[in-house]
Each structure stands twice: as C-alpha cells, then as structure tokens.
KEKOL-270448 format. One record per atom (N, C-alpha, C, O, CB): residue in one letter; x, z, y; chain. Coordinates in steps of 0.001 Angstrom, whole numbers. Glycine has a CB too. Layout:
REM KEKOL-270448
a:X:Z:Y:A
...
//
This chain:
REM KEKOL-270448
x:298:63038:-53839:A
x:770:62305:-52770:A
x:1988:61677:-53173:A
x:2770:62238:-53941:A
x:944:63099:-51597:A
x:2235:60282:-52586:A
x:3227:59470:-53004:A
x:4756:59913:-52554:A
x:4765:60753:-51655:A
x:2858:58137:-52504:A
x:5670:59609:-52894:A
x:7145:59961:-52799:A
x:7335:59697:-51415:A
x:6823:58799:-50745:A
x:8178:59124:-53760:A
x:8329:60806:-50981:A
x:8275:60395:-49304:A
x:9110:59251:-49109:A
x:9918:58888:-49963:A
x:8864:61604:-48220:A
x:8931:58623:-47926:A
x:9885:57514:-47246:A
x:11136:57964:-46786:A
x:11379:59117:-46431:A
x:9276:56882:-46050:A
x:11985:56944:-46804:A
x:13295:57617:-46412:A
x:13995:56592:-45460:A
x:14068:55393:-45727:A
x:14268:57988:-47760:A
x:14510:57169:-44316:A
x:15434:56336:-43181:A
x:16800:56932:-43308:A
x:17058:58116:-43528:A
x:14888:56513:-41482:A
x:17713:55853:-43124:A
x:19053:55961:-43086:A
x:19489:55288:-41776:A
x:19372:54068:-41664:A
x:19676:55374:-44325:A
x:19992:56048:-40770:A
x:20392:55476:-39504:A
x:22066:55128:-39824:A
x:22703:56002:-40412:A
x:20078:56649:-38134:A
x:22683:53995:-39476:A
x:23931:53800:-39634:A
x:24650:53177:-38466:A
x:24316:52086:-38002:A
x:24061:53112:-40727:A
x:25732:53966:-37966:A
x:26708:53314:-36892:A
x:28124:53236:-37557:A
x:28408:53220:-38755:A
x:26798:54250:-35428:A
x:28968:53192:-36409:A
x:30390:53143:-37134:A
x:30915:54292:-37870:A
x:31219:54266:-39063:A
x:31421:52881:-36182:A
x:31009:55343:-37058:A
x:31858:56623:-37211:A
x:30756:57822:-37837:A
x:31175:58790:-38471:A
x:32576:57110:-35544:A
x:29510:57630:-37596:A
x:28584:58567:-37978:A
x:28699:60010:-36849:A
x:28208:61097:-37151:A
x:28932:58902:-39646:A
x:29326:59791:-35736:A
x:29114:60789:-34848:A
x:28405:60779:-33617:A
x:28226:61789:-32937:A
x:30097:61146:-34596:A
x:27942:59476:-33286:A
x:27226:59220:-31901:A
x:25825:58943:-32309:A
x:24895:59707:-32570:A
x:27860:57922:-30988:A
x:25909:57785:-32294:A
x:24530:56990:-32530:A
x:23478:57318:-33630:A
x:22276:57525:-33467:A
x:24869:55622:-32820:A
x:24155:57318:-34718:A
x:23297:57402:-36019:A
x:22978:59080:-36182:A
x:21829:59270:-36581:A
x:24246:56702:-37493:A
x:23562:60009:-36012:A
x:23253:61196:-36013:A
x:22088:61484:-34797:A
x:21128:62255:-34829:A
x:24549:61935:-35917:A
x:22433:60787:-33975:A
x:21122:60841:-32895:A
x:19637:60135:-33408:A
x:18518:60511:-33062:A
x:21607:59928:-31418:A
x:19873:59313:-34080:A
x:18609:58535:-34373:A
x:18154:59516:-35663:A
x:16961:59540:-35965:A
x:18890:56691:-34772:A
x:18975:60201:-36301:A
x:18541:61190:-37322:A
x:17939:62169:-36605:A
x:16787:62502:-36883:A
x:19617:61764:-38190:A
x:18534:62672:-35735:A
x:17956:64100:-35029:A
x:16748:63736:-34324:A
x:15768:64482:-34332:A
x:19019:64848:-33881:A
x:16769:62458:-33621:A
x:15153:62234:-32732:A
x:14351:61962:-33469:A
x:13353:62677:-33391:A
x:14906:61144:-31677:A
x:14325:61029:-34366:A
x:13228:60598:-35371:A
x:12829:61865:-36188:A
x:11662:61948:-36573:A
x:13768:59380:-36411:A
x:13871:63029:-36531:A
x:13220:63914:-37353:A
x:12200:64744:-36147:A
x:11221:65417:-36472:A
x:14420:64913:-38260:A
x:12526:64596:-35128:A
x:11531:65682:-34203:A
x:10381:64824:-33838:A
x:9329:65400:-33558:A
x:12282:66354:-32651:A
x:10424:63586:-33802:A
x:9414:62646:-33647:A
x:8365:62916:-34866:A
x:7166:63111:-34670:A
x:10050:61153:-33633:A
x:9015:62901:-36224:A
x:8270:63178:-37249:A
x:7544:64511:-37367:A
x:6391:64567:-37794:A
x:9017:62996:-38229:A
x:8297:65688:-36946:A
x:7976:67088:-36793:A
x:6440:66924:-36144:A
x:5360:67305:-36595:A
x:9167:67955:-35773:A
x:6747:66250:-34985:A
x:5552:66481:-33719:A
x:4655:65720:-34369:A
x:3554:66257:-34245:A
x:5832:65909:-31999:A
x:4580:64643:-35058:A
x:3633:63943:-35774:A
x:3094:64310:-37065:A
x:2242:63635:-37644:A
x:4067:62859:-35904:A
x:3583:65360:-37507:A
x:2998:66203:-38715:A
x:3582:65299:-39933:A
x:2957:65447:-40983:A
x:1114:66345:-38723:A
x:4537:64500:-39971:A
x:5044:63686:-41035:A
x:6377:64228:-41443:A
x:6935:63514:-42276:A
x:5140:62225:-40626:A
x:6951:65155:-41129:A
x:8158:65526:-41829:A
x:8429:65774:-43246:A
x:9517:65717:-43819:A
x:8492:66489:-41345:A
x:7175:66083:-43768:A
x:7158:66107:-45266:A
x:7038:64789:-46032:A
x:7155:64665:-47251:A
x:6052:66931:-45688:A
x:6786:63811:-45133:A
x:6566:62491:-45723:A
x:7808:61477:-45551:A
x:7899:60334:-45999:A
x:5289:61883:-45067:A
x:8492:62008:-44987:A
x:9870:61158:-44563:A
x:11170:61753:-44753:A
x:11413:62771:-44104:A
x:9898:60827:-43098:A
x:11984:61326:-45475:A
x:13308:62011:-45307:A
x:14331:61289:-44554:A
x:14610:60140:-44897:A
x:13878:62310:-46582:A
x:14960:61879:-43497:A
x:15951:60850:-42536:A
x:17317:61560:-42740:A
x:17497:62762:-42935:A
x:15500:60766:-40651:A
x:18159:60659:-42662:A
x:19586:60842:-42840:A
x:20275:59972:-42059:A
x:19719:59105:-41385:A
x:20018:60694:-44161:A
x:21864:60207:-42117:A
x:22633:59081:-41032:A
x:23972:58915:-41930:A
x:24319:59736:-42778:A
x:23040:59780:-39127:A
x:24652:57753:-41618:A
x:25774:57512:-42345:A
x:26826:56750:-41281:A
x:26365:56361:-40208:A
x:25370:56647:-43684:A
x:28066:56567:-41553:A
x:28817:55545:-40952:A
x:29445:54470:-41793:A
x:29401:54539:-43021:A
x:29782:56133:-40253:A
x:30084:53386:-41103:A
x:30434:52326:-41951:A
x:31978:52667:-42113:A
x:32704:51886:-42728:A
x:30067:50811:-41321:A
x:32397:53659:-41642:A
x:33810:54171:-41876:A
x:33724:55580:-42116:A
x:32779:56306:-41807:A
x:34780:53910:-40692:A
x:35000:55974:-42809:A
x:34714:57785:-43157:A
x:35826:58523:-42393:A
x:36353:59580:-42737:A
x:34905:58317:-45064:A
x:36098:57778:-41282:A
x:37206:58580:-40721:A
x:36874:59777:-39927:A
x:37727:60577:-39541:A
x:37994:57766:-39904:A
x:35606:59878:-39693:A
x:35071:61334:-39341:A
x:34183:62351:-40334:A
x:33418:63263:-40019:A
x:34197:61118:-38168:A
x:34576:61847:-41662:A
x:33948:62616:-42752:A
x:33817:64088:-42667:A
x:34790:64825:-42826:A
x:34635:62373:-43896:A
x:32712:64491:-42438:A
x:32437:66020:-42444:A
x:32450:66557:-41072:A
x:32124:67702:-40759:A
x:33498:66817:-43287:A
x:32859:65621:-40279:A
x:32481:66389:-38864:A
x:30915:66261:-38297:A
x:30022:65487:-38642:A
x:33473:65728:-37638:A
x:30928:67235:-37375:A
x:29551:67342:-36634:A
x:29623:66206:-35685:A
x:30654:65588:-35418:A
x:29280:68810:-35820:A
x:28419:65976:-35185:A
x:28286:64832:-34100:A
x:29123:65151:-32962:A
x:29486:66317:-32808:A
x:26797:64629:-33565:A
x:29459:64281:-32178:A
x:30339:64375:-30887:A
x:29722:65334:-29981:A
x:28528:65266:-29690:A
x:30502:62980:-30118:A
x:30593:66317:-29481:A
x:30032:67304:-28646:A
x:29215:66738:-27241:A
x:28352:67332:-26595:A
x:31239:68231:-28277:A
x:29721:65561:-27035:A
x:29271:64983:-25581:A
x:27733:64453:-26139:A
x:26791:64469:-25347:A
x:30486:63492:-24832:A
x:27572:64067:-27299:A
x:26077:63556:-27695:A
x:25198:64643:-27948:A
x:24032:64670:-27553:A
x:26030:62661:-28992:A
x:25949:65857:-28840:A
x:24997:66793:-29049:A
x:24491:67509:-27783:A
x:23309:67854:-27796:A
x:25507:67702:-29974:A
x:25209:67769:-26722:A
x:24909:68151:-25338:A
x:23700:67436:-24968:A
x:22595:67977:-24957:A
x:26051:67845:-24358:A
x:23891:66317:-24689:A
x:23033:65244:-24051:A
x:21675:65247:-24921:A
x:20585:65141:-24359:A
x:23823:63693:-24069:A
x:21781:65362:-26187:A
x:20564:65452:-27347:A
x:19869:66596:-26918:A
x:18716:66409:-26532:A
x:21043:65657:-29013:A
x:20352:67827:-26900:A
x:19758:69270:-26657:A
x:19181:69315:-25320:A
x:18180:70012:-25149:A
x:20851:70446:-26772:A
x:19791:68522:-24147:A
x:19148:68694:-23040:A
x:17965:68019:-22944:A
x:17232:68199:-21971:A
x:19867:68429:-22092:A
x:17607:67066:-24056:A
x:16173:66379:-24410:A
x:15509:67483:-25440:A
x:14313:67311:-25675:A
x:16358:64668:-25243:A
x:15958:68252:-25881:A
x:15065:69121:-26860:A
x:15504:68597:-28443:A
x:14731:68866:-29362:A
x:13219:68824:-26510:A
x:16702:67884:-28708:A
x:17030:67333:-30143:A
x:18118:68057:-30255:A
x:18956:68239:-29371:A
x:17269:65740:-30409:A
x:18127:68619:-31696:A
x:19387:69480:-32560:A
x:19722:68747:-33389:A
x:18952:68428:-34296:A
x:19137:70807:-33309:A
x:21344:68145:-33267:A
x:21805:67101:-34059:A
x:22444:68035:-34977:A
x:23296:68771:-34481:A
x:22711:65953:-33373:A
x:22205:68142:-36175:A
x:22504:69004:-37346:A
x:23462:68320:-38329:A
x:24213:68970:-39057:A
x:21197:69380:-38080:A
x:23416:67265:-38320:A
x:24290:66318:-39528:A
x:25577:66309:-39616:A
x:26230:66518:-38594:A
x:24133:64925:-39463:A
x:26080:66119:-40577:A
x:27857:66098:-40864:A
x:28100:64487:-41081:A
x:27315:63804:-41739:A
x:28469:67141:-42575:A
x:29126:64029:-40531:A
x:29395:62644:-40835:A
x:29671:62442:-42186:A
x:30241:63341:-42805:A
x:30452:62128:-40085:A
x:29307:61236:-42828:A
x:29696:60571:-43873:A
x:29660:59254:-43878:A
x:29173:58619:-42943:A
x:29137:60928:-44775:A
x:30220:58654:-45028:A
x:30479:57164:-45096:A
x:29226:56655:-45909:A
x:28659:57302:-46789:A
x:31990:56766:-45860:A
x:28861:55303:-45442:A
x:27670:54923:-45970:A
x:28222:54406:-47651:A
x:29330:53910:-47857:A
x:26909:53651:-44879:A
x:27229:54643:-48673:A
x:27638:54372:-49983:A
x:26568:53297:-50381:A
x:25480:53047:-49862:A
x:27692:55711:-50938:A
x:27245:52700:-51531:A
x:26482:51414:-52211:A
x:25009:51848:-52524:A
x:23977:51204:-52332:A
x:27252:50894:-53726:A
x:25177:53183:-53086:A
x:23669:53580:-53558:A
x:22676:53861:-52466:A
x:21476:53947:-52729:A
x:23680:54887:-54433:A
x:23169:54014:-51179:A
x:22377:54203:-50176:A
x:21325:52873:-49760:A
x:20200:52951:-49266:A
x:23320:54605:-49101:A
x:22063:51701:-50120:A
x:21311:50432:-49680:A
x:20385:50422:-51196:A
x:19597:49481:-51289:A
x:22507:48816:-49290:A
x:20423:51188:-52115:A
x:19392:51143:-53165:A
x:18395:51964:-53305:A
x:17459:51847:-54097:A
x:19852:51200:-54206:A
x:18639:53074:-52295:A
x:17711:54213:-52385:A
x:16880:54430:-51150:A
x:15703:54753:-51313:A
x:18464:55454:-52670:A
x:17398:54278:-49829:A
x:16486:54465:-48758:A
x:15395:53219:-48740:A
x:15593:52141:-49302:A
x:17337:54574:-47377:A
x:14368:53517:-48094:A
x:13359:52417:-47887:A
x:13755:51678:-46633:A
x:13541:50466:-46613:A
x:11857:52978:-47758:A
x:14234:52181:-45721:A
x:14455:51687:-44457:A
x:16092:52050:-43977:A
x:16364:53218:-43699:A
x:13290:52354:-43480:A
x:17108:51025:-43903:A
x:18412:51391:-43198:A
x:18269:50797:-41807:A
x:17803:49667:-41664:A
x:19771:50806:-43969:A
x:18665:51545:-40777:A
x:18916:51088:-39434:A
x:20065:50770:-38946:A
x:20539:51825:-38522:A
x:18555:51829:-38675:A
x:20910:49783:-38729:A
x:22013:49650:-37875:A
x:21967:49551:-36501:A
x:21230:48783:-35882:A
x:22606:48722:-38200:A
x:22777:50350:-36010:A
x:22832:50327:-34587:A
x:23140:49171:-33883:A
x:22632:48961:-32782:A
x:23646:51170:-34192:A
x:24116:48204:-34535:A
x:24624:46950:-34019:A
x:24718:46081:-34668:A
x:24583:46320:-35868:A
x:25599:46929:-33564:A
x:24951:44847:-34322:A
x:25449:43830:-35155:A
x:26464:43847:-35865:A
x:26521:43259:-36945:A
x:25612:42955:-34637:A
x:27361:44485:-35391:A
x:28566:44646:-36222:A
x:28413:45669:-37662:A
x:28946:45526:-38762:A
x:29692:45269:-35184:A
x:27487:46715:-37178:A
x:27392:47617:-38259:A
x:26440:47083:-39375:A
x:26586:47387:-40559:A
x:26929:48956:-37739:A
x:25291:46129:-38829:A
x:24342:45266:-39742:A
x:25066:44460:-40733:A
x:24744:44387:-41919:A
x:23481:44277:-38914:A
x:26269:43734:-40075:A
x:27052:42851:-41024:A
x:28031:43641:-41892:A
x:28475:43162:-42936:A
x:27852:41777:-40230:A
x:28342:44781:-41477:A
x:28959:45553:-42447:A
x:28385:46185:-43798:A
x:28894:46387:-44901:A
x:29368:46460:-41781:A
x:26873:46457:-43157:A
x:25963:46783:-44260:A
x:25764:45752:-45458:A
x:25833:45980:-46666:A
x:24662:47020:-43654:A
x:25514:44622:-44834:A
x:25644:43428:-45634:A
x:26637:43258:-46554:A
x:26275:42795:-47635:A
x:25743:42448:-44912:A
x:27895:43533:-46397:A
x:28834:43262:-46994:A
x:29105:44367:-47997:A
x:29726:44074:-49019:A
x:29765:42965:-46144:A
x:28678:45657:-47790:A
x:28612:46760:-48739:A
x:27906:46455:-50113:A
x:28335:46833:-51203:A
x:27903:47890:-48070:A
x:26850:45773:-49924:A
x:26128:45464:-51055:A
x:25681:44194:-51092:A
x:25092:43746:-50108:A
x:25129:46255:-51223:A
x:25880:43442:-52187:A
x:25548:41913:-52358:A
x:23810:41657:-52479:A
x:23293:40660:-51976:A
x:26380:41333:-53888:A
x:23077:42619:-53155:A
x:21550:42662:-53185:A
x:20878:43923:-52963:A
x:20149:44434:-53813:A
x:21073:42215:-54428:A
x:21109:44420:-51859:A
x:20421:46006:-51381:A
x:18787:45668:-51668:A
x:18158:44649:-51382:A
x:20743:46521:-49308:A
x:18422:46670:-52211:A
x:16981:46925:-52172:A
x:16172:47490:-51141:A
x:14967:47325:-50949:A
x:16741:47611:-53063:A
x:16975:48165:-50517:A
x:16620:48679:-49057:A
x:16312:47586:-47970:A
x:16914:46513:-47971:A
x:17842:49525:-48498:A
x:15349:47902:-47041:A
x:15175:46971:-45752:A
x:15956:47310:-44966:A
x:16009:48498:-44649:A
x:13973:46926:-45055:A
x:16840:46334:-44384:A
x:18050:46687:-43441:A
x:17669:45915:-42249:A
x:17630:44685:-42202:A
x:19612:46256:-44014:A
x:17400:46694:-41326:A
x:17243:46241:-39837:A
x:18110:46809:-38796:A
x:18776:47836:-38935:A
x:15916:46526:-39377:A
x:18050:45927:-37531:A
x:18760:46566:-36481:A
x:17702:47721:-35790:A
x:16519:47628:-36116:A
x:19286:45372:-35385:A
x:18095:48787:-34861:A
x:17813:49357:-34235:A
x:16807:48513:-33307:A
x:15600:48743:-33244:A
x:18813:49923:-33908:A
x:17463:47521:-32609:A
x:17018:46611:-31580:A
x:15587:45718:-32320:A
x:14750:45150:-31619:A
x:18467:45528:-31123:A
x:15547:45743:-33515:A
x:14469:45001:-34081:A
x:13031:45873:-33759:A
x:11911:45364:-33797:A
x:14783:44783:-35746:A
x:13316:47289:-33436:A
x:12093:48111:-33069:A
x:12095:48264:-31529:A
x:11625:49312:-31085:A
x:12102:49593:-33803:A
x:12541:47396:-30718:A
x:12424:47582:-29378:A
x:12222:46064:-28936:A
x:12478:45010:-29518:A
x:13699:48380:-28730:A
x:11545:46409:-27417:A
x:10745:44869:-26965:A
x:11985:44463:-26242:A
x:12972:45194:-26152:A
x:9078:44878:-25798:A
x:11904:43373:-25775:A
x:13117:42336:-24963:A
x:13681:43100:-23737:A
x:14798:42791:-23323:A
x:12399:40735:-24284:A
x:13023:44000:-23184:A
x:13684:44894:-22027:A
x:14979:45534:-22285:A
x:15732:45842:-21361:A
x:12794:46027:-21658:A
x:15278:45760:-23628:A
x:16341:46429:-24193:A
x:17456:45401:-24718:A
x:17184:44247:-25048:A
x:15799:47323:-25302:A
x:18693:45932:-24756:A
x:19769:45138:-25340:A
x:19675:45040:-26973:A
x:19238:45948:-27680:A
x:21152:45796:-24894:A
x:20046:44079:-27335:A
x:19966:43809:-28943:A
x:20895:44990:-29784:A
x:20588:45597:-30810:A
x:20658:42107:-29312:A
x:21951:45069:-29087:A
x:22683:46285:-29880:A
x:22635:47571:-29011:A
x:22559:47498:-27785:A
x:24334:45933:-30217:A
x:22677:48650:-29623:A
x:22874:50054:-29120:A
x:24303:50318:-29087:A
x:25080:50387:-30040:A
x:22164:51124:-29992:A
x:24576:50483:-27603:A
x:26112:50566:-27425:A
x:26791:51758:-28007:A
x:26184:52826:-28094:A
x:26465:50560:-25975:A
x:27917:51637:-28375:A
x:28734:52672:-28831:A
x:29141:53591:-27513:A
x:29796:53002:-26653:A
x:30018:52028:-29611:A
x:28845:54842:-27301:A
x:28911:55620:-25904:A
x:30451:56405:-26289:A
x:30903:57208:-25473:A
x:27304:56906:-25572:A
x:31122:56143:-27434:A
x:32486:57231:-27635:A
x:33451:56910:-26627:A
x:34083:57871:-26189:A
x:33340:57108:-29161:A
x:33685:55883:-26202:A
x:34833:55796:-25159:A
x:34345:55627:-23725:A
x:35116:55401:-22792:A
x:35779:54581:-25480:A
x:32959:55754:-23590:A
x:32655:55648:-21922:A
x:32322:56870:-21383:A
x:32718:57849:-22016:A
x:31441:54700:-21503:A
x:31789:57033:-20528:A
x:31074:58364:-19841:A
x:29828:58723:-20448:A
x:29450:58295:-21539:A
x:30728:58173:-18305:A
x:29068:59685:-19564:A
x:28035:60375:-20025:A
x:26826:59405:-20147:A
x:25993:59557:-21041:A
x:27792:61542:-19151:A
x:26744:58381:-19209:A
x:25717:57808:-19017:A
x:25348:56948:-20486:A
x:24229:56541:-20800:A
x:25920:57027:-17721:A
x:26511:56809:-21214:A
x:26303:55922:-22299:A
x:25633:56817:-23225:A
x:24935:56248:-24064:A
x:27593:55245:-22869:A
x:25679:58012:-23268:A
x:25086:58859:-24303:A
x:23596:59104:-24257:A
x:22841:59470:-25158:A
x:25726:60122:-24264:A
x:23288:58733:-22635:A
x:21668:59011:-22072:A
x:21147:57425:-22498:A
x:19946:57363:-22762:A
x:21480:59452:-19941:A
x:21778:56370:-22577:A
x:21415:55063:-22830:A
x:20986:55110:-24457:A
x:19864:54755:-24819:A
x:22688:54013:-22431:A
x:21828:55505:-25225:A
x:21538:55799:-26739:A
x:20274:56724:-26820:A
x:19216:56288:-27276:A
x:22859:56569:-27495:A
x:20384:57784:-26447:A
x:18989:58555:-26314:A
x:17821:57954:-25908:A
x:16827:58214:-26585:A
x:19056:59557:-25445:A
x:17656:56982:-24675:A
x:16655:56224:-24428:A
x:16251:55281:-25241:A
x:15030:55209:-25375:A
x:16800:55770:-23476:A
x:17029:54378:-25951:A
x:16998:53330:-26941:A
x:16133:53916:-28037:A
x:14986:53541:-28281:A
x:18456:52898:-27449:A
x:16986:55155:-28863:A
x:16427:55525:-29836:A
x:14969:56293:-29689:A
x:14216:56436:-30653:A
x:17365:56193:-30403:A
x:14671:56767:-28364:A
x:13326:57255:-28061:A
x:12430:56286:-28222:A
x:11552:56414:-29075:A
x:13171:57772:-26788:A
x:12507:55191:-27449:A
x:12081:54025:-27373:A
x:11374:53442:-29021:A
x:10217:53138:-29312:A
x:13368:53237:-26774:A
x:12535:53461:-29785:A
x:12527:52864:-31058:A
x:11553:53723:-31879:A
x:10756:53086:-32568:A
x:13970:52780:-31679:A
x:11488:55014:-31917:A
x:10905:56013:-32873:A
x:9605:55678:-33171:A
x:9345:55536:-34366:A
x:10917:57385:-32384:A
x:8687:55510:-32328:A
x:7173:55118:-32398:A
x:7079:53884:-33317:A
x:6416:54030:-34344:A
x:6523:54756:-30874:A
x:7684:52628:-33073:A
x:7730:51568:-33837:A
x:8236:51856:-35270:A
x:7741:51311:-36257:A
x:8496:50623:-33177:A
x:9114:52626:-35317:A
x:9919:52906:-36743:A
x:8849:53882:-37316:A
x:8853:53908:-38547:A
x:11674:53697:-36610:A
x:8032:54604:-36780:A
x:7001:55507:-37381:A
x:5631:54740:-37655:A
x:4709:55187:-38336:A
x:6742:56749:-36391:A
x:5657:53554:-37033:A
x:4436:52340:-37358:A
x:5087:51704:-38619:A
x:4382:51421:-39588:A
x:4163:50973:-35948:A
x:6230:51511:-38613:A
x:6753:50701:-39895:A
x:6534:51608:-40918:A
x:5984:51093:-41891:A
x:8329:50225:-39898:A
x:6787:52812:-41021:A
x:6870:53585:-42254:A
x:5449:53922:-42516:A
x:5246:54241:-43688:A
x:7811:54876:-42156:A
x:4460:53936:-41776:A
x:3010:54183:-42150:A
x:2547:52684:-42672:A
x:1718:52717:-43581:A
x:2035:54794:-40746:A
x:2836:51775:-42364:A
x:2420:50338:-42805:A
x:3623:49638:-43804:A
x:3294:49520:-44984:A
x:2190:49350:-41338:A
x:4693:49267:-43505:A
x:5443:48340:-44621:A
x:5956:49395:-45533:A
x:5907:49198:-46747:A
x:6770:47307:-44025:A
x:6440:50489:-45054:A
x:7436:51258:-45915:A
x:6935:51709:-46996:A
x:7635:52349:-47781:A
x:8015:52329:-45333:A
//
C-alpha cells in the first residue's frame, strides 16, 4: 500500500470553517472506506485560538448533520506546506496568507471554491460574527466540495 494522502483545511482561527472541513471530509472518507488512505487535519493562519475546540455553534450545527468536530485549534506551520498533499484555504485571504508563509510550498494549495461549481460563492464565508445561518452555509459548501476533493485525492493526489 502506498503512503496515505493528506489534506489540511485552513481558515483564519481554526475554530469554525477548517475544523468543519476536517470533520466533514473525515466522515465522507469513513463512509467511502478511505479513512486508512487519507489523513485529514486543520489549522488557522493565526494562533489566537491555539488549543481551543471548535466554536460551540459550529459543533452544534455539525452534530445536527451527524458530524463530530474533535480537533483543537493550531496555527499553520511552514512544514505543513511541505508535508500535506493538499492544503485547502477557505477564502482568498487565507489563500494569500498561505502563499506568504512559504515561498516554495511543495503542497498543492487550492481554495475550497475550486472544488465547487459556479452556483457557490468563491469564498467560504466566515460565520463567526453572524447568525446560525452562516454555520449552515459553511456546512452546505463543505458537503458539496467533499466528493470533488475525494475525486482529486483518487486521481491527482
């Protein structure tokens, strides 16, 4: 068996969008029988929430759809951009921050929107300061992106 593939989701604080990406993709991989073949993690471009669990509102919204968000916040490291096969930024700002972390990353860095069709916004909106509907939109976008991400892992990764 070849080495497992790896995916890192990245947002600003690693307490809303990226831990949701991690938890949702992990469930999709479990359901597809691929959990042994892909390692999934998440990180933030800032370390403000280092060690914290995902936002309670995000965890509740995810749990209502059957997802268990277990990760703890951490700041993305330069080595992450050398070791993960695929790094997924949640919005353009996160994408630009990742580009500035490492001048020649060996990881493939893409935006979540790259895995969505034109019916979705390009950026996955940060729900932190909004109402509950923001958390639902994040879940909708990540759920829509998971099948194309898995296809990327099967073919390109």
